[in-house]
Backbone atoms as SQL, in Angstrom:
CREATE TABLE atoms (id INTEGER PRIMARY KEY, chain TEXT, resi INTEGER, resn TEXT, atom TEXT, x REAL, y REAL, z REAL);
INSERT INTO atoms VALUES
  (1, 'A', 1, 'ARG', 'N', -22.354, -10.567, 15.486),
  (2, 'A', 1, 'ARG', 'CA', -21.074, -10.589, 15.641),
  (3, 'A', 1, 'ARG', 'C', -20.475, -12.091, 15.751),
  (4, 'A', 2, 'GLY', 'N', -21.126, -12.756, 16.587),
  (5, 'A', 2, 'GLY', 'CA', -21.090, -14.284, 16.958),
  (6, 'A', 2, 'GLY', 'C', -21.341, -14.939, 15.806),
  (7, 'A', 3, 'MET', 'N', -22.274, -14.596, 14.970),
  (8, 'A', 3, 'MET', 'CA', -22.527, -15.354, 13.863),
  (9, 'A', 3, 'MET', 'C', -21.627, -16.001, 12.873),
  (10, 'A', 4, 'LEU', 'N', -20.591, -15.098, 12.950),
  (11, 'A', 4, 'LEU', 'CA', -19.190, -15.318, 12.007),
  (12, 'A', 4, 'LEU', 'C', -18.774, -16.768, 12.554),
  (13, 'A', 5, 'THR', 'N', -18.883, -16.892, 13.729),
  (14, 'A', 5, 'THR', 'CA', -18.036, -18.280, 14.358),
  (15, 'A', 5, 'THR', 'C', -19.042, -19.387, 14.153),
  (16, 'A', 6, 'LEU', 'N', -20.430, -19.375, 13.736),
  (17, 'A', 6, 'LEU', 'CA', -21.418, -20.489, 13.789),
  (18, 'A', 6, 'LEU', 'C', -20.865, -21.266, 12.705),
  (19, 'A', 7, 'THR', 'N', -21.365, -22.574, 12.722),
  (20, 'A', 7, 'THR', 'CA', -21.396, -23.638, 11.657),
  (21, 'A', 7, 'THR', 'C', -22.252, -23.182, 10.567),
  (22, 'A', 8, 'LYS', 'N', -21.863, -23.784, 9.205),
  (23, 'A', 8, 'LYS', 'CA', -22.712, -23.627, 8.165),
  (24, 'A', 8, 'LYS', 'C', -24.149, -23.979, 8.266),
  (25, 'A', 9, 'GLU', 'N', -24.339, -25.149, 8.926),
  (26, 'A', 9, 'GLU', 'CA', -25.739, -25.745, 9.131),
  (27, 'A', 9, 'GLU', 'C', -26.441, -24.724, 9.972),
  (28, 'A', 10, 'THR', 'N', -25.734, -24.135, 11.035),
  (29, 'A', 10, 'THR', 'CA', -26.556, -23.264, 12.098),
  (30, 'A', 10, 'THR', 'C', -27.013, -21.983, 11.393),
  (31, 'A', 11, 'ILE', 'N', -26.102, -21.549, 10.307),
  (32, 'A', 11, 'ILE', 'CA', -26.265, -20.250, 9.743),
  (33, 'A', 11, 'ILE', 'C', -27.581, -20.419, 8.735),
  (34, 'A', 12, 'GLU', 'N', -27.585, -21.601, 8.023),
  (35, 'A', 12, 'GLU', 'CA', -28.668, -22.131, 7.203),
  (36, 'A', 12, 'GLU', 'C', -29.772, -22.171, 7.986),
  (37, 'A', 13, 'TYR', 'N', -29.842, -22.854, 9.060),
  (38, 'A', 13, 'TYR', 'CA', -31.114, -23.025, 9.936),
  (39, 'A', 13, 'TYR', 'C', -31.675, -21.666, 10.308),
  (40, 'A', 14, 'HIS', 'N', -30.928, -20.702, 10.700),
  (41, 'A', 14, 'HIS', 'CA', -31.539, -19.474, 11.127),
  (42, 'A', 14, 'HIS', 'C', -31.653, -18.529, 9.939),
  (43, 'A', 15, 'ASN', 'N', -31.431, -18.815, 8.863),
  (44, 'A', 15, 'ASN', 'CA', -31.578, -18.060, 7.576),
  (45, 'A', 15, 'ASN', 'C', -30.781, -16.759, 7.664),
  (46, 'A', 16, 'TYR', 'N', -29.431, -16.932, 8.158),
  (47, 'A', 16, 'TYR', 'CA', -28.752, -15.719, 8.256),
  (48, 'A', 16, 'TYR', 'C', -28.118, -15.623, 6.860),
  (49, 'A', 17, 'SER', 'N', -27.691, -14.194, 6.352),
  (50, 'A', 17, 'SER', 'CA', -26.827, -14.067, 5.349),
  (51, 'A', 17, 'SER', 'C', -25.365, -13.972, 5.448),
  (52, 'A', 18, 'VAL', 'N', -24.626, -14.760, 4.849),
  (53, 'A', 18, 'VAL', 'CA', -23.334, -14.383, 4.915),
  (54, 'A', 18, 'VAL', 'C', -22.614, -14.395, 3.619),
  (55, 'A', 19, 'PHE', 'N', -21.912, -13.337, 3.289),
  (56, 'A', 19, 'PHE', 'CA', -21.065, -13.149, 1.913),
  (57, 'A', 19, 'PHE', 'C', -19.753, -13.285, 1.892),
  (58, 'A', 20, 'ARG', 'N', -19.185, -14.023, 1.237),
  (59, 'A', 20, 'ARG', 'CA', -17.759, -14.084, 1.267),
  (60, 'A', 20, 'ARG', 'C', -17.304, -13.168, -0.201),
  (61, 'A', 21, 'VAL', 'N', -16.371, -12.469, 0.363),
  (62, 'A', 21, 'VAL', 'CA', -15.551, -11.708, -0.902),
  (63, 'A', 21, 'VAL', 'C', -14.261, -12.148, -0.964),
  (64, 'A', 22, 'ASP', 'N', -13.932, -12.483, -2.151),
  (65, 'A', 22, 'ASP', 'CA', -12.392, -12.986, -2.364),
  (66, 'A', 22, 'ASP', 'C', -11.809, -11.782, -3.274),
  (67, 'A', 23, 'LEU', 'N', -10.654, -11.305, -2.815),
  (68, 'A', 23, 'LEU', 'CA', -10.321, -9.952, -3.494),
  (69, 'A', 23, 'LEU', 'C', -8.967, -10.391, -4.344),
  (70, 'A', 24, 'PHE', 'N', -9.112, -10.504, -5.584),
  (71, 'A', 24, 'PHE', 'CA', -7.866, -10.608, -6.366),
  (72, 'A', 24, 'PHE', 'C', -7.144, -9.362, -6.732),
  (73, 'A', 25, 'THR', 'N', -6.143, -8.884, -6.319),
  (74, 'A', 25, 'THR', 'CA', -5.513, -7.546, -6.625),
  (75, 'A', 25, 'THR', 'C', -5.026, -7.492, -7.834),
  (76, 'A', 26, 'ASN', 'N', -5.081, -8.233, -8.667),
  (77, 'A', 26, 'ASN', 'CA', -4.386, -8.274, -10.163),
  (78, 'A', 26, 'ASN', 'C', -5.431, -7.824, -11.100),
  (79, 'A', 27, 'GLN', 'N', -6.760, -7.719, -10.622),
  (80, 'A', 27, 'GLN', 'CA', -7.987, -7.401, -11.526),
  (81, 'A', 27, 'GLN', 'C', -7.669, -5.840, -11.914),
  (82, 'A', 28, 'SER', 'N', -8.392, -5.705, -13.313),
  (83, 'A', 28, 'SER', 'CA', -8.290, -4.391, -13.841),
  (84, 'A', 28, 'SER', 'C', -9.090, -3.313, -12.972),
  (85, 'A', 29, 'CYS', 'N', -9.916, -3.651, -12.101),
  (86, 'A', 29, 'CYS', 'CA', -10.775, -2.717, -11.473),
  (87, 'A', 29, 'CYS', 'C', -9.899, -1.936, -10.437),
  (88, 'A', 30, 'PHE', 'N', -8.805, -2.408, -10.040),
  (89, 'A', 30, 'PHE', 'CA', -7.884, -1.654, -9.281),
  (90, 'A', 30, 'PHE', 'C', -7.208, -0.555, -9.847),
  (91, 'A', 31, 'GLY', 'N', -7.384, -0.380, -11.290),
  (92, 'A', 31, 'GLY', 'CA', -6.643, 0.535, -12.047),
  (93, 'A', 31, 'GLY', 'C', -5.424, 0.100, -12.669),
  (94, 'A', 32, 'ASN', 'N', -4.555, 0.852, -12.982),
  (95, 'A', 32, 'ASN', 'CA', -3.354, 0.623, -13.646),
  (96, 'A', 32, 'ASN', 'C', -2.221, 0.402, -12.407),
  (97, 'A', 33, 'SER', 'N', -0.953, -0.021, -12.897),
  (98, 'A', 33, 'SER', 'CA', 0.035, -0.208, -11.883),
  (99, 'A', 33, 'SER', 'C', 0.283, 0.751, -10.708),
  (100, 'A', 34, 'ILE', 'N', 0.275, 2.158, -11.221),
  (101, 'A', 34, 'ILE', 'CA', 0.343, 3.128, -10.126),
  (102, 'A', 34, 'ILE', 'C', -0.756, 3.195, -9.422),
  (103, 'A', 35, 'SER', 'N', -2.120, 3.148, -9.543),
  (104, 'A', 35, 'SER', 'CA', -3.313, 3.307, -8.732),
  (105, 'A', 35, 'SER', 'C', -3.127, 1.886, -7.939),
  (106, 'A', 36, 'SER', 'N', -2.925, 0.719, -8.424),
  (107, 'A', 36, 'SER', 'CA', -3.100, -0.556, -7.548),
  (108, 'A', 36, 'SER', 'C', -1.776, -0.414, -6.676),
  (109, 'A', 37, 'SER', 'N', -0.555, 0.262, -6.951),
  (110, 'A', 37, 'SER', 'CA', 0.423, 0.443, -5.998),
  (111, 'A', 37, 'SER', 'C', 0.047, 1.337, -4.692),
  (112, 'A', 38, 'ILE', 'N', -0.548, 2.405, -5.027),
  (113, 'A', 38, 'ILE', 'CA', -1.106, 3.398, -3.986),
  (114, 'A', 38, 'ILE', 'C', -1.954, 2.695, -3.253),
  (115, 'A', 39, 'SER', 'N', -2.866, 2.021, -3.842),
  (116, 'A', 39, 'SER', 'CA', -3.859, 1.133, -2.895),
  (117, 'A', 39, 'SER', 'C', -3.335, -0.065, -2.053),
  (118, 'A', 40, 'ARG', 'N', -2.420, -0.666, -2.579),
  (119, 'A', 40, 'ARG', 'CA', -1.792, -1.636, -1.812),
  (120, 'A', 40, 'ARG', 'C', -0.908, -1.020, -0.737),
  (121, 'A', 41, 'ASN', 'N', 0.214, -0.323, -1.045),
  (122, 'A', 41, 'ASN', 'CA', 1.002, 0.417, -0.172),
  (123, 'A', 41, 'ASN', 'C', 0.672, 1.506, 0.816),
  (124, 'A', 42, 'PHE', 'N', -0.400, 2.343, 0.579),
  (125, 'A', 42, 'PHE', 'CA', -0.756, 3.494, 1.204),
  (126, 'A', 42, 'PHE', 'C', -2.192, 3.348, 1.792),
  (127, 'A', 43, 'ILE', 'N', -3.212, 3.169, 0.991),
  (128, 'A', 43, 'ILE', 'CA', -4.449, 3.015, 1.541),
  (129, 'A', 43, 'ILE', 'C', -4.973, 1.761, 2.081),
  (130, 'A', 44, 'GLY', 'N', -4.630, 0.767, 1.439),
  (131, 'A', 44, 'GLY', 'CA', -4.991, -0.735, 1.807),
  (132, 'A', 44, 'GLY', 'C', -6.177, -0.976, 1.253),
  (133, 'A', 45, 'TYR', 'N', -6.272, -2.241, 0.700),
  (134, 'A', 45, 'TYR', 'CA', -7.400, -2.793, -0.008),
  (135, 'A', 45, 'TYR', 'C', -8.618, -3.084, 1.149),
  (136, 'A', 46, 'ASP', 'N', -8.278, -3.283, 2.180),
  (137, 'A', 46, 'ASP', 'CA', -9.333, -3.384, 3.147),
  (138, 'A', 46, 'ASP', 'C', -10.031, -2.108, 3.292),
  (139, 'A', 47, 'ILE', 'N', -9.593, -1.053, 3.167),
  (140, 'A', 47, 'ILE', 'CA', -10.471, 0.204, 3.208),
  (141, 'A', 47, 'ILE', 'C', -11.380, 0.305, 2.029),
  (142, 'A', 48, 'VAL', 'N', -10.817, 0.009, 0.928),
  (143, 'A', 48, 'VAL', 'CA', -11.780, -0.256, -0.367),
  (144, 'A', 48, 'VAL', 'C', -12.904, -1.336, -0.148),
  (145, 'A', 49, 'VAL', 'N', -12.744, -2.398, 0.370),
  (146, 'A', 49, 'VAL', 'CA', -13.671, -3.371, 0.609),
  (147, 'A', 49, 'VAL', 'C', -14.646, -2.821, 1.976),
  (148, 'A', 50, 'ILE', 'N', -14.097, -2.223, 2.906),
  (149, 'A', 50, 'ILE', 'CA', -15.044, -1.626, 4.091),
  (150, 'A', 50, 'ILE', 'C', -16.013, -0.843, 3.414),
  (151, 'A', 51, 'ASN', 'N', -15.490, 0.195, 2.574),
  (152, 'A', 51, 'ASN', 'CA', -16.328, 1.414, 2.034),
  (153, 'A', 51, 'ASN', 'C', -17.566, 0.689, 1.186),
  (154, 'A', 52, 'TRP', 'N', -17.078, -0.568, 0.249),
  (155, 'A', 52, 'TRP', 'CA', -18.092, -0.852, -0.407),
  (156, 'A', 52, 'TRP', 'C', -18.875, -1.586, 0.541),
  (157, 'A', 53, 'ALA', 'N', -18.639, -2.278, 1.380),
  (158, 'A', 53, 'ALA', 'CA', -19.560, -2.904, 2.273),
  (159, 'A', 53, 'ALA', 'C', -20.431, -2.150, 2.887),
  (160, 'A', 54, 'ILE', 'N', -20.052, -0.970, 3.386),
  (161, 'A', 54, 'ILE', 'CA', -20.929, 0.156, 4.070),
  (162, 'A', 54, 'ILE', 'C', -21.952, 0.567, 3.142),
  (163, 'A', 55, 'ALA', 'N', -21.737, 0.705, 2.020),
  (164, 'A', 55, 'ALA', 'CA', -22.514, 1.377, 0.907),
  (165, 'A', 55, 'ALA', 'C', -23.633, 0.069, 0.460),
  (166, 'A', 56, 'ALA', 'N', -23.025, -1.165, 0.215),
  (167, 'A', 56, 'ALA', 'CA', -23.931, -2.196, 0.044),
  (168, 'A', 56, 'ALA', 'C', -24.927, -2.423, 0.971),
  (169, 'A', 57, 'PHE', 'N', -24.556, -2.575, 2.247),
  (170, 'A', 57, 'PHE', 'CA', -25.399, -3.123, 3.363),
  (171, 'A', 57, 'PHE', 'C', -25.902, -2.037, 4.275),
  (172, 'A', 58, 'ASP', 'N', -25.953, -0.733, 3.756),
  (173, 'A', 58, 'ASP', 'CA', -26.611, 0.390, 4.445),
  (174, 'A', 58, 'ASP', 'C', -25.912, 0.689, 5.774),
  (175, 'A', 59, 'GLY', 'N', -24.523, 0.272, 5.870),
  (176, 'A', 59, 'GLY', 'CA', -23.895, 0.486, 7.318),
  (177, 'A', 59, 'GLY', 'C', -24.447, -0.538, 8.336),
  (178, 'A', 60, 'ASN', 'N', -24.899, -1.596, 7.952),
  (179, 'A', 60, 'ASN', 'CA', -25.504, -2.555, 8.817),
  (180, 'A', 60, 'ASN', 'C', -24.629, -3.974, 8.786),
  (181, 'A', 61, 'GLY', 'N', -24.308, -4.608, 9.997),
  (182, 'A', 61, 'GLY', 'CA', -23.577, -5.895, 9.732),
  (183, 'A', 61, 'GLY', 'C', -22.178, -5.896, 10.289),
  (184, 'A', 62, 'PHE', 'N', -21.535, -6.982, 10.052),
  (185, 'A', 62, 'PHE', 'CA', -20.039, -7.036, 10.421),
  (186, 'A', 62, 'PHE', 'C', -19.143, -7.534, 9.179),
  (187, 'A', 63, 'LEU', 'N', -17.866, -7.072, 9.142),
  (188, 'A', 63, 'LEU', 'CA', -16.994, -7.611, 8.301),
  (189, 'A', 63, 'LEU', 'C', -15.821, -8.139, 8.797),
  (190, 'A', 64, 'TYR', 'N', -15.461, -9.336, 8.392),
  (191, 'A', 64, 'TYR', 'CA', -14.519, -10.212, 8.950),
  (192, 'A', 64, 'TYR', 'C', -13.291, -10.454, 7.961),
  (193, 'A', 65, 'ASN', 'N', -12.191, -10.077, 8.323),
  (194, 'A', 65, 'ASN', 'CA', -11.000, -10.085, 7.423),
  (195, 'A', 65, 'ASN', 'C', -10.270, -11.438, 7.779),
  (196, 'A', 66, 'ALA', 'N', -10.406, -12.585, 7.139),
  (197, 'A', 66, 'ALA', 'CA', -9.939, -13.699, 7.493),
  (198, 'A', 66, 'ALA', 'C', -8.430, -13.859, 7.393),
  (199, 'A', 67, 'GLN', 'N', -7.745, -12.871, 6.716),
  (200, 'A', 67, 'GLN', 'CA', -6.278, -12.953, 6.690),
  (201, 'A', 67, 'GLN', 'C', -5.717, -12.546, 7.712),
  (202, 'A', 68, 'THR', 'N', -6.402, -11.268, 8.185),
  (203, 'A', 68, 'THR', 'CA', -5.658, -10.670, 9.452),
  (204, 'A', 68, 'THR', 'C', -6.541, -10.970, 10.761),
  (205, 'A', 69, 'ALA', 'N', -7.459, -11.640, 10.745),
  (206, 'A', 69, 'ALA', 'CA', -8.343, -11.804, 11.713),
  (207, 'A', 69, 'ALA', 'C', -9.227, -10.742, 12.496),
  (208, 'A', 70, 'GLU', 'N', -9.226, -9.567, 11.571),
  (209, 'A', 70, 'GLU', 'CA', -9.938, -8.473, 11.983),
  (210, 'A', 70, 'GLU', 'C', -11.467, -8.573, 11.907),
  (211, 'A', 71, 'LEU', 'N', -12.214, -7.912, 12.904),
  (212, 'A', 71, 'LEU', 'CA', -13.635, -7.843, 12.703),
  (213, 'A', 71, 'LEU', 'C', -13.908, -6.320, 12.909),
  (214, 'A', 72, 'PHE', 'N', -14.659, -5.918, 11.800),
  (215, 'A', 72, 'PHE', 'CA', -15.228, -4.576, 11.697),
  (216, 'A', 72, 'PHE', 'C', -16.606, -4.725, 11.826),
  (217, 'A', 73, 'ASN', 'N', -17.001, -3.578, 12.731),
  (218, 'A', 73, 'ASN', 'CA', -18.301, -3.344, 13.009),
  (219, 'A', 73, 'ASN', 'C', -19.053, -2.250, 12.046),
  (220, 'A', 74, 'LEU', 'N', -19.669, -2.765, 11.190),
  (221, 'A', 74, 'LEU', 'CA', -20.237, -1.787, 10.009),
  (222, 'A', 74, 'LEU', 'C', -21.503, -0.825, 10.597),
  (223, 'A', 75, 'ASN', 'N', -21.961, -1.207, 11.726),
  (224, 'A', 75, 'ASN', 'CA', -23.104, -0.549, 12.450),
  (225, 'A', 75, 'ASN', 'C', -23.067, 0.985, 12.758),
  (226, 'A', 76, 'PHE', 'N', -21.842, 1.225, 13.174),
  (227, 'A', 76, 'PHE', 'CA', -21.469, 2.515, 13.489),
  (228, 'A', 76, 'PHE', 'C', -21.511, 3.615, 12.452),
  (229, 'A', 77, 'ALA', 'N', -21.226, 2.907, 11.078),
  (230, 'A', 77, 'ALA', 'CA', -21.078, 3.841, 9.923),
  (231, 'A', 77, 'ALA', 'C', -22.363, 4.366, 9.626),
  (232, 'A', 78, 'SER', 'N', -23.461, 3.971, 9.876),
  (233, 'A', 78, 'SER', 'CA', -24.559, 4.633, 9.542),
  (234, 'A', 78, 'SER', 'C', -25.008, 5.903, 10.274),
  (235, 'A', 79, 'ASP', 'N', -24.054, 6.154, 11.395),
  (236, 'A', 79, 'ASP', 'CA', -24.103, 7.331, 11.956),
  (237, 'A', 79, 'ASP', 'C', -23.516, 8.572, 11.052),
  (238, 'A', 80, 'PHE', 'N', -22.453, 8.114, 10.077),
  (239, 'A', 80, 'PHE', 'CA', -21.786, 8.928, 9.224),
  (240, 'A', 80, 'PHE', 'C', -22.410, 9.073, 7.899),
  (241, 'A', 81, 'MET', 'N', -23.367, 8.197, 7.709),
  (242, 'A', 81, 'MET', 'CA', -23.921, 8.112, 6.322),
  (243, 'A', 81, 'MET', 'C', -25.052, 9.297, 6.085),
  (244, 'A', 82, 'SER', 'N', -24.936, 9.943, 4.787),
  (245, 'A', 82, 'SER', 'CA', -26.037, 10.777, 4.443),
  (246, 'A', 82, 'SER', 'C', -27.286, 10.182, 4.189),
  (247, 'A', 83, 'LYS', 'N', -28.393, 10.639, 4.812),
  (248, 'A', 83, 'LYS', 'CA', -29.791, 10.111, 4.868),
  (249, 'A', 83, 'LYS', 'C', -30.462, 10.578, 3.702);
């Protein structure tokens, strides 16, 4: 968790993996205007990204939303994942 506050040099020195995901909501992967509107106004794009990160990293690690300054602990997700 504290790794997200380290300098780039320290992250490289310790060989940590950090992935930056930029989300462009006007992309076709969010579907048509109705689907995109539902995602934006009711579900939230953060839920889509969190679910993707849980699947991609097997429920390990942390996810930081730089826009809202929220930190999500993905480690608890492994309790709910099918084995």
